[in-house]
SEDRENKE-450915 format. One record per residue (C-alpha): residue in one letter; x, y, z. Coordinates in Angstrom, 3 decimals. Layout:
# residues N
<site res="A" px="X" py="Y" pz="Z"/>
...
END
This chain:
# residues 212
<site res="M" px="-11.919" py="-19.892" pz="-2.728"/>
<site res="A" px="-9.817" py="-16.749" pz="-3.013"/>
<site res="Y" px="-7.579" py="-15.587" pz="-0.193"/>
<site res="Q" px="-7.455" py="-12.197" pz="1.520"/>
<site res="S" px="-3.691" py="-12.101" pz="1.063"/>
<site res="I" px="-1.062" py="-13.945" pz="-0.911"/>
<site res="Y" px="2.707" py="-13.910" pz="-0.620"/>
<site res="F" px="5.688" py="-15.047" pz="-2.629"/>
<site res="F" px="9.139" py="-16.060" pz="-1.504"/>
<site res="T" px="10.762" py="-14.558" pz="-4.566"/>
<site res="D" px="13.972" py="-16.562" pz="-4.071"/>
<site res="L" px="15.998" py="-13.696" pz="-5.460"/>
<site res="P" px="19.723" py="-14.109" pz="-4.838"/>
<site res="V" px="20.927" py="-12.166" pz="-1.799"/>
<site res="E" px="23.177" py="-10.194" pz="-4.147"/>
<site res="I" px="20.153" py="-8.824" pz="-6.011"/>
<site res="I" px="18.401" py="-7.731" pz="-2.819"/>
<site res="E" px="21.651" py="-6.077" pz="-1.729"/>
<site res="I" px="21.758" py="-4.149" pz="-5.009"/>
<site res="V" px="18.195" py="-2.927" pz="-4.490"/>
<site res="H" px="18.878" py="-2.022" pz="-0.868"/>
<site res="K" px="22.120" py="-0.162" pz="-1.612"/>
<site res="D" px="20.595" py="1.665" pz="-4.568"/>
<site res="L" px="17.765" py="2.977" pz="-2.394"/>
<site res="E" px="20.108" py="3.853" pz="0.474"/>
<site res="Q" px="22.371" py="5.806" pz="-1.849"/>
<site res="H" px="19.655" py="7.749" pz="-3.656"/>
<site res="Y" px="16.715" py="7.971" pz="-1.252"/>
<site res="D" px="17.731" py="7.611" pz="2.415"/>
<site res="E" px="18.564" py="11.316" pz="2.736"/>
<site res="Q" px="15.047" py="12.170" pz="1.545"/>
<site res="M" px="13.385" py="10.268" pz="4.414"/>
<site res="K" px="10.905" py="12.326" pz="6.447"/>
<site res="D" px="8.285" py="11.622" pz="9.103"/>
<site res="S" px="5.570" py="9.371" pz="7.696"/>
<site res="R" px="2.107" py="10.856" pz="7.429"/>
<site res="L" px="-1.401" py="9.471" pz="7.362"/>
<site res="H" px="-3.861" py="9.754" pz="4.495"/>
<site res="G" px="-4.519" py="13.416" pz="3.792"/>
<site res="D" px="-0.961" py="14.420" pz="4.764"/>
<site res="L" px="-1.790" py="14.339" pz="8.469"/>
<site res="L" px="1.107" py="13.887" pz="10.899"/>
<site res="N" px="0.064" py="11.761" pz="13.900"/>
<site res="K" px="2.904" py="9.947" pz="15.654"/>
<site res="Q" px="0.467" py="8.328" pz="18.071"/>
<site res="K" px="-0.866" py="6.387" pz="15.102"/>
<site res="R" px="2.166" py="6.194" pz="12.824"/>
<site res="N" px="5.763" py="6.774" pz="13.872"/>
<site res="S" px="8.240" py="5.999" pz="11.096"/>
<site res="K" px="10.117" py="7.541" pz="8.177"/>
<site res="N" px="9.533" py="7.234" pz="4.455"/>
<site res="T" px="10.136" py="8.744" pz="1.052"/>
<site res="W" px="8.824" py="8.093" pz="-2.459"/>
<site res="I" px="10.288" py="6.219" pz="-5.426"/>
<site res="P" px="8.877" py="7.000" pz="-8.891"/>
<site res="T" px="7.524" py="4.014" pz="-10.800"/>
<site res="H" px="10.006" py="4.610" pz="-13.607"/>
<site res="H" px="12.609" py="3.166" pz="-11.192"/>
<site res="W" px="13.533" py="-0.328" pz="-12.402"/>
<site res="I" px="12.263" py="-2.028" pz="-9.227"/>
<site res="A" px="8.676" py="-1.031" pz="-10.067"/>
<site res="G" px="8.571" py="-3.240" pz="-13.172"/>
<site res="W" px="9.738" py="-6.217" pz="-11.141"/>
<site res="L" px="7.090" py="-5.568" pz="-8.464"/>
<site res="W" px="4.395" py="-5.169" pz="-11.119"/>
<site res="H" px="5.150" py="-8.709" pz="-12.275"/>
<site res="Y" px="4.137" py="-10.020" pz="-8.843"/>
<site res="V" px="1.057" py="-7.788" pz="-8.740"/>
<site res="Q" px="-0.122" py="-9.327" pz="-12.006"/>
<site res="K" px="0.780" py="-12.833" pz="-10.860"/>
<site res="A" px="-1.162" py="-12.486" pz="-7.606"/>
<site res="N" px="-4.118" py="-10.895" pz="-9.338"/>
<site res="K" px="-4.284" py="-13.599" pz="-12.006"/>
<site res="T" px="-4.023" py="-16.483" pz="-9.549"/>
<site res="N" px="-6.141" py="-15.129" pz="-6.694"/>
<site res="F" px="-7.839" py="-11.711" pz="-6.713"/>
<site res="L" px="-9.097" py="-11.250" pz="-10.305"/>
<site res="Y" px="-9.636" py="-7.536" pz="-9.706"/>
<site res="D" px="-10.001" py="-4.871" pz="-12.373"/>
<site res="L" px="-6.655" py="-3.085" pz="-11.905"/>
<site res="S" px="-5.126" py="-0.092" pz="-13.623"/>
<site res="H" px="-1.747" py="1.023" pz="-12.209"/>
<site res="I" px="0.272" py="1.734" pz="-9.055"/>
<site res="D" px="-1.332" py="4.534" pz="-7.090"/>
<site res="G" px="0.208" py="7.964" pz="-7.609"/>
<site res="G" px="2.896" py="6.635" pz="-9.923"/>
<site res="S" px="5.158" py="6.054" pz="-6.921"/>
<site res="L" px="6.288" py="3.483" pz="-4.357"/>
<site res="Q" px="6.803" py="4.170" pz="-0.676"/>
<site res="Y" px="10.248" py="3.373" pz="0.702"/>
<site res="A" px="9.698" py="2.948" pz="4.458"/>
<site res="R" px="12.027" py="2.716" pz="7.453"/>
<site res="Y" px="11.183" py="1.668" pz="11.011"/>
<site res="A" px="13.895" py="2.266" pz="13.616"/>
<site res="V" px="13.803" py="1.355" pz="17.312"/>
<site res="G" px="10.546" py="2.468" pz="18.915"/>
<site res="E" px="8.797" py="3.125" pz="15.587"/>
<site res="Y" px="5.560" py="1.472" pz="14.468"/>
<site res="Y" px="2.276" py="1.887" pz="12.562"/>
<site res="G" px="-1.015" py="1.154" pz="14.330"/>
<site res="W" px="-4.025" py="-0.692" pz="12.956"/>
<site res="H" px="-5.300" py="0.792" pz="9.699"/>
<site res="N" px="-6.505" py="-0.099" pz="6.235"/>
<site res="D" px="-5.428" py="1.399" pz="2.930"/>
<site res="S" px="-8.903" py="1.710" pz="1.439"/>
<site res="S" px="-12.481" py="1.873" pz="2.691"/>
<site res="I" px="-15.833" py="3.208" pz="1.601"/>
<site res="E" px="-15.208" py="6.241" pz="3.834"/>
<site res="V" px="-12.476" py="7.578" pz="1.557"/>
<site res="H" px="-14.344" py="6.979" pz="-1.693"/>
<site res="Y" px="-16.110" py="9.774" pz="-3.504"/>
<site res="K" px="-19.561" py="10.563" pz="-2.116"/>
<site res="P" px="-22.138" py="12.059" pz="-4.500"/>
<site res="T" px="-23.296" py="15.501" pz="-3.380"/>
<site res="F" px="-25.845" py="16.515" pz="-5.985"/>
<site res="E" px="-29.545" py="16.978" pz="-5.556"/>
<site res="E" px="-31.427" py="16.315" pz="-8.736"/>
<site res="V" px="-33.190" py="19.606" pz="-9.261"/>
<site res="S" px="-34.894" py="19.540" pz="-12.614"/>
<site res="S" px="-36.913" py="21.973" pz="-14.639"/>
<site res="G" px="-38.920" py="20.646" pz="-17.511"/>
<site res="G" px="-37.103" py="17.312" pz="-17.200"/>
<site res="I" px="-33.630" py="18.934" pz="-17.494"/>
<site res="I" px="-31.230" py="18.669" pz="-14.576"/>
<site res="N" px="-29.912" py="22.150" pz="-13.836"/>
<site res="N" px="-27.706" py="21.359" pz="-10.856"/>
<site res="D" px="-23.985" py="21.778" pz="-11.659"/>
<site res="K" px="-23.092" py="19.333" pz="-8.868"/>
<site res="F" px="-24.886" py="16.590" pz="-10.787"/>
<site res="H" px="-22.447" py="16.912" pz="-13.672"/>
<site res="N" px="-19.477" py="17.008" pz="-11.285"/>
<site res="D" px="-20.715" py="13.823" pz="-9.619"/>
<site res="K" px="-21.109" py="12.051" pz="-12.929"/>
<site res="L" px="-17.554" py="12.990" pz="-13.908"/>
<site res="N" px="-16.115" py="11.725" pz="-10.614"/>
<site res="Q" px="-18.107" py="8.518" pz="-10.696"/>
<site res="K" px="-16.883" py="7.774" pz="-14.198"/>
<site res="H" px="-13.192" py="8.375" pz="-13.540"/>
<site res="E" px="-12.709" py="7.604" pz="-9.828"/>
<site res="L" px="-9.977" py="5.065" pz="-9.066"/>
<site res="I" px="-9.684" py="3.348" pz="-5.682"/>
<site res="R" px="-7.015" py="1.283" pz="-3.984"/>
<site res="K" px="-7.729" py="-2.420" pz="-4.414"/>
<site res="L" px="-4.442" py="-4.205" pz="-3.700"/>
<site res="S" px="-1.650" py="-3.334" pz="-1.291"/>
<site res="F" px="1.808" py="-4.889" pz="-1.300"/>
<site res="S" px="4.976" py="-4.848" pz="0.774"/>
<site res="L" px="8.447" py="-6.050" pz="-0.202"/>
<site res="Q" px="10.759" py="-7.029" pz="2.660"/>
<site res="L" px="14.202" py="-5.424" pz="2.202"/>
<site res="S" px="15.812" py="-6.018" pz="5.600"/>
<site res="D" px="17.373" py="-9.250" pz="6.783"/>
<site res="P" px="15.121" py="-10.489" pz="9.627"/>
<site res="D" px="18.230" py="-11.164" pz="11.727"/>
<site res="D" px="19.112" py="-7.456" pz="11.605"/>
<site res="Y" px="16.111" py="-6.290" pz="13.629"/>
<site res="E" px="13.669" py="-7.422" pz="16.295"/>
<site res="G" px="9.960" py="-6.662" pz="16.531"/>
<site res="G" px="8.527" py="-4.878" pz="13.515"/>
<site res="N" px="6.261" py="-7.732" pz="12.422"/>
<site res="V" px="3.565" py="-6.887" pz="9.891"/>
<site res="Q" px="0.302" py="-8.221" pz="11.291"/>
<site res="L" px="-2.961" py="-8.554" pz="9.361"/>
<site res="L" px="-6.508" py="-9.201" pz="10.539"/>
<site res="D" px="-8.571" py="-11.813" pz="8.711"/>
<site res="D" px="-12.351" py="-11.858" pz="8.286"/>
<site res="N" px="-12.713" py="-13.736" pz="11.581"/>
<site res="N" px="-10.686" py="-11.083" pz="13.443"/>
<site res="K" px="-7.750" py="-13.444" pz="13.819"/>
<site res="I" px="-4.246" py="-12.027" pz="13.537"/>
<site res="Y" px="-1.699" py="-13.506" pz="11.165"/>
<site res="V" px="1.848" py="-12.368" pz="10.358"/>
<site res="A" px="3.428" py="-11.506" pz="7.016"/>
<site res="P" px="6.647" py="-13.387" pz="6.148"/>
<site res="R" px="9.904" py="-11.781" pz="7.308"/>
<site res="Q" px="12.153" py="-13.503" pz="4.783"/>
<site res="R" px="14.289" py="-10.994" pz="2.918"/>
<site res="G" px="12.977" py="-10.481" pz="-0.607"/>
<site res="S" px="9.508" py="-11.822" pz="0.187"/>
<site res="I" px="6.470" py="-9.893" pz="-1.007"/>
<site res="I" px="2.960" py="-9.982" pz="0.422"/>
<site res="L" px="-0.060" py="-8.693" pz="-1.496"/>
<site res="F" px="-3.458" py="-8.204" pz="0.121"/>
<site res="D" px="-6.858" py="-6.619" pz="-0.348"/>
<site res="S" px="-6.452" py="-2.939" pz="0.544"/>
<site res="R" px="-9.507" py="-3.082" pz="2.812"/>
<site res="T" px="-7.628" py="-5.475" pz="5.139"/>
<site res="K" px="-6.711" py="-4.075" pz="8.554"/>
<site res="H" px="-2.998" py="-4.369" pz="9.286"/>
<site res="R" px="-0.250" py="-2.856" pz="11.407"/>
<site res="V" px="3.515" py="-2.794" pz="11.918"/>
<site res="L" px="4.570" py="-3.654" pz="15.454"/>
<site res="K" px="7.131" py="-1.533" pz="17.260"/>
<site res="V" px="10.742" py="-2.281" pz="16.326"/>
<site res="T" px="12.727" py="-3.133" pz="19.464"/>
<site res="K" px="16.181" py="-3.556" pz="17.921"/>
<site res="G" px="17.808" py="-2.581" pz="14.624"/>
<site res="V" px="16.028" py="-1.164" pz="11.566"/>
<site res="R" px="13.379" py="-2.617" pz="9.270"/>
<site res="K" px="13.058" py="-1.364" pz="5.671"/>
<site res="S" px="10.479" py="-2.171" pz="3.031"/>
<site res="I" px="8.926" py="-1.006" pz="-0.227"/>
<site res="V" px="5.180" py="-0.496" pz="-0.056"/>
<site res="G" px="2.684" py="0.264" pz="-2.806"/>
<site res="W" px="-0.990" py="0.288" pz="-3.711"/>
<site res="V" px="-2.684" py="-0.711" pz="-6.960"/>
<site res="V" px="-5.802" py="1.142" pz="-8.077"/>
<site res="G" px="-8.706" py="0.332" pz="-10.348"/>
<site res="P" px="-12.297" py="1.413" pz="-11.056"/>
<site res="R" px="-14.679" py="1.611" pz="-8.118"/>
<site res="W" px="-16.414" py="-1.628" pz="-7.111"/>
<site res="K" px="-19.661" py="-2.332" pz="-8.968"/>
END
């Protein structure tokens, strides 16, 4: 039986996590802006936090990809291609900030065919048909989501990452610094409001061909 989510306590030395954390603080903290929803929509009633983007040529991406492959090989067995958008999200939740229930992928955001097969003499003459065929052939969707814990859990309160299983029961992602959780992108999850301190993480999504 495969699991909806899988996590690893990476057991990286604290010094390594500190290097990652300081590197991101030095080069990316000033770029932090209000986090937006899918489609670049700003809605602080749903999501109130800050984030910026790290290109996947940053050295941390290769390390994270190792765990993506490990989780996929041992649990998910999905047809995967690459990290969505060629970038990782560096996220920060300060006091009072949170992200409500959501999922990272669903049938609603997948491409919907629009063509009507209008044919003349057996030849389809609707341009939308050809556009649909092109999209269906090349469409990539989010299949796995992951989150790397950067902050020491003693440095903040609240801010738990909660996930909803198939029986609508809530479970909590590990808070250990350096831990990484990977889960099916269709899984509903949220980040509870931070009540003290600051929580930081690296989040990403892995895409592959549409389900068949």
